[in-house]
N, C-alpha and C positions, 0 to 999 in steps of 0.2 A: 465429111468428104475431105479426102486427102489429096494434095497436089504435089507431084514429085518431079523435080527439075535436076538436070545435070549440066554442070560446067566443067571447065578444064583450065588448069594453070600449069605453067611450067616453072620449077624453082632452080635456082643456080647455087652450087655449092661455093662456100668461100674458098676452099681449096679442093683439088680433085680428091675424091674418097675412093682410096685404092683397096682393093681385096684381091685375094689369090685369083678371083674370077675375071678380074678386069678393073677399070678405072671408071667411076662416075662423075661426070661434070655438070649434068643437069637431072632434074626429077619430075617427070610427068605425072600429075595428080588429076584424078577425077573428082569431083565433089557432088553428091547428091543432096538436094535440099527438099525436106518434106514440109509442107506447110498445112496448117489446119487452123481455122477460126483465128487467123492473124498471127498465129505462133508459128515459129520456124525452128527446125532442127536440122544441122548440117553435119555430114559424114565424109570421111575421105576414102576413097577406092584408088589405091596406088599400088599395083603390082610391079615388083622388080624384074626387069627383063632379064632373060636367061636363067631366072632362079624361082620365079612364083609359078605355081602349077596352072594359075589361070591369067598369065599374062597375054594369052593368045598370040596371034599372028601379026596383028596390026592394032594401033588405038581405034581404027574405026570400027574393027570387029569387036573388040572389047565394049566400046560404047553401045554397040548394036545389042549385044548379050545383056548388058547391064539395064539397058531401056526396056528390054522384056520384063525383067525382074521389077524394075520400078513401076512399069505399067500394072503389074500383078498387085504390088503393094497399094497402088491407087485404088484398084478395085475392090480388093479385100480387106485393106486395113491392117494386114498381116505380114510378117516377115514369112517367106517359105523356106525354112531353115532346112529342110531335108534336100531340097532339090538345089540348094545353094552350096551344099557341101563340097562340090568341086570348084567353087568360086569364092575362096576364102577372103579375098580382098574386097569383093563386092558385098559379102556378107558383113564383114566388118564395118563398111560404110553405111550400108542400111541399119544395122544394129545402133551405131553412133547416132545417125541422124534421129532415128526413133526414140532413143534414150533422151536426147536434147529435147525433142518435142514433148515426151511425158514430163520433163523437169520443168515444162513451162516456158522453154527457150533458153534456160540458163546453162552456161557451160559447166556448171557444177553437177557432173552426171552421177554423183553417188552421195549418200547421206553418211560421210565418214568423217573423222578428224581431219583428214586431208583436205576435204571438199570445204570444211570449215575455217580451214587456215590455222587450225590448232596444232597440225603435225606435219612435218616433211618426210618425203619418202627418201631414204638413203639410195644413193645410186652410185654407179662405178664411172670413173673417168675414162674415156675411150682415147687409145692412142692409136690413130690410124697407120697403116703401112707407108713406108717411105724410106730414105735414106737412112743410115745410122743416125746421121747427125740430125735430120729431121725428126726422127723418132725420139731421139733423146732430148731435144728442144721441146717437144710436144709433152713429153713426160714431165719435165721440170715445170712447165706450165700448169699440168694438172696438180702437181704437188703444191706449187705456190697456191693454187685456187682452194687448197684444203682438202683433196680427195684422200681418202684413206684405202681405197680399192680402186685399183686400175686395171683394165684390160688391155693388152697389147694385140693388135692385129699382126700376125706373123706370116711368113711364107713368100714376101716380096723381095727380099734380099737373101744373101748368103745365111744359111742357118747358123753358121759358126758366128757370123756378126751380130746375129740376132741374140744368140747365147751370150755374147760379150755385153750387149745392151742389159740382159736381165742379170747377169753376174754384176755389173756396176750398180744394178739397183739394189742388189741383195748386200753388197759391201757397205752400202750407206743405210739400208733400213732393213730391220728384221721383219719377219713375217708379222709378228705383232703389231708393228708400225704401218706397214703397208701389205695389204693383201693384193697378190699378184693372180690375174686371170689371163689365160691367152686363147687365142682364137685362131686356129689354123685354117679354118674355111675350107676344110678338105684337102689342104696343099701337101700332105705326106702321102707316099704311097704305102700299101700293106707291107713291102719289103723293108721300108727304111722306118717305119713307125715307131717300133718298140725302141730301137736304138736312140731315136730322138726324144721320146718320151722319157727314157732313163735319163738322158742327158738333162732335160728339163727338170726332172723330179729331184736333182741335186739342190735345186734353188727355191724350195719351199713354195711350189706353185699351188695355188688353191685347186685349179681346174684347166683342163684344156678342152674347148669347143671343137668337134667335128674334125678329128686329126686326119681322117681319110674321106674321100668323097663318098656321098650317100649312094645307097642301093648295093652296098656291100655288107648284107647283115651278117653273113658266117664271119667274115674277116673283121668286122667291127666287134662281134661277139668275143672273139679271141682276144682282141686288144682289151676290151673291157676286163676280161678276166685275168690278163698278164700284166696290165699296166701299173707301173708303180705311182701314176698320177690319176687322179679321178677323171673320168670322162664324161662330158656333157654332150647330149646330141641336140643338134640345131637343124641344120639343113636335111638330117635324115628323117624329120617329121613331116617335110613338105610332101604334098599330095597323098598322105596317108590320113584320108578323111572319115573312114567308117570305124566306128567303136571296136569292131571285132579285130580288124586289121590294126588299130593302134595297140590293142592289148597284145597282139601277137608279136609286134615289133618290140615292145617293151619286154615281154618274156622272152624272147629270142636273145635280144642283145644285153639287157640287164645293166644300163648305164647307171652312173652314180647319180647324174642330174640331166634333166631336160631343160632346153632355154625356150620359152615360148613367145611367139611373135603372132599377135592376132592376124595381121594383115597376111601371114604366111601359113599360118597352122589352124585355120578353120574359124576365123573371127573370134569374139568372145565365147559364143556358144562352145565352138570346138576346142578352145583352150581349156574352158571348164571341165570338158570331158578328159582332155590330156591329164589334167591336174589331179581328177578323182581317180584315175587308173594309175597315176604314178604314186599317189598317196598310199593306194592299197598294196603297192609292192615296196614300199619304203624308198622311193625314188624322190628326191627333192627336185622342186622345179622353181624357176623364177622367170619374171617378165622383162622383155626387150622390146623396145621400139625398132622399127624397120625403115629407117630413113623417111619416116612420114614428116609432113609439115606440122605444125603446132597444133591443127585441128585433131590429126591422129595421134599425135603425142599426148594430147590433154585426155583423149578417150582411154588410151593405154594406162595412163597414170591414175586415173579415176578407177579403172578397172583393178588394177594392181592394189590400190588402197582397200578396195572392196574384197578382193580375194585373199589377201594376207594380211589386212590390219585387223584392229588397230595396233600401234607400236610396231610397225615392221622394222626390222633390224637388219634383215639380209639385203645386201644392195642390190637394186634392180638395175637394168640398163635402160635409163629413160633420159640420156642427155643429149640427144642428136639435134634438139631444136635450134641449137647454136650454130648448125652446119650451113645454113643458107643466107644469102645476102638480102633475100627478099621474102622472107618467111610471113606467114599470116599472123598477126597480133593476137596474142591469147595470154590470160592472166596467170603465166607460169613463170618462175624465177628460181634459178639455181642460187643457193646461199651455201657456201662451203661445199660439203658432199651430200646435199640434200635438195631435192626438187620441191618447191612449194606451190601452192594455189593461192593467189594473192587476191581474188576478187571476192571480198567478204564485208 
């Protein structure tokens, strides 16, 4: 017999996390705890306001819907995957809790070299939006820490100042020394996007995530055809939950990459669907966390290790666990440019 409980916690960012959609100062997380015969599994349900398709109108409404699914899991012992498609953050939390329960309560959620502490997962260093000086200082810190792939959030300051920052990087480091990714979070318009992509392409950028806002499939498809810079979809995938619709999106837009976040893109089950559909079309994917606590980050990391390992070489986006002052302890450690699971 399963027992499922829900708790809540608000985490605080060390520094405001700025995107083109706004600035986050705190992070509200709900945790589902599944218990059976003295063994417990915990999962994180943490939708992003104004971004997740299942953030709902209020925390109270979110908990009410989540409680209904938790009751069903209690009674059936199964996760109702199909009915949870519209609620990816809830599905991710329940999947994580069930995985830990099946692992006997261990936070090692996969039988992989990563889970055994034999292998680290390469990750990109993330430079959040800010002033030119703030972003440059954050970049220098990432380079000192040993990162060889850096992702810059752009769209908060004047675009020409952001180009100056990227030019400074390329004057000091070649693309062989530092791989640069940029994330516009939909900050460009369809009218100015091509000119900006052409300007960025001069600096050997690996890829750009979501140059224009989602739900503009025709305009995004044109950009993917014309852009000198490979385009990755991120926000575009949010709310596209049915397999047929996922295939239609990929066939229409034809991106070079998709960036998968279980909290936003269908839980681990939904992300596996995205991976398979992308692979069939020659589209590369990678996995990124979505400002979860270390509970969610741990689950995403083990999922990435299982999906892409062993011997992952493509940097994933798994470094957000250092963002909070009051994070939940988890045996994860960043050494150089790799994330390691240290409980062995």
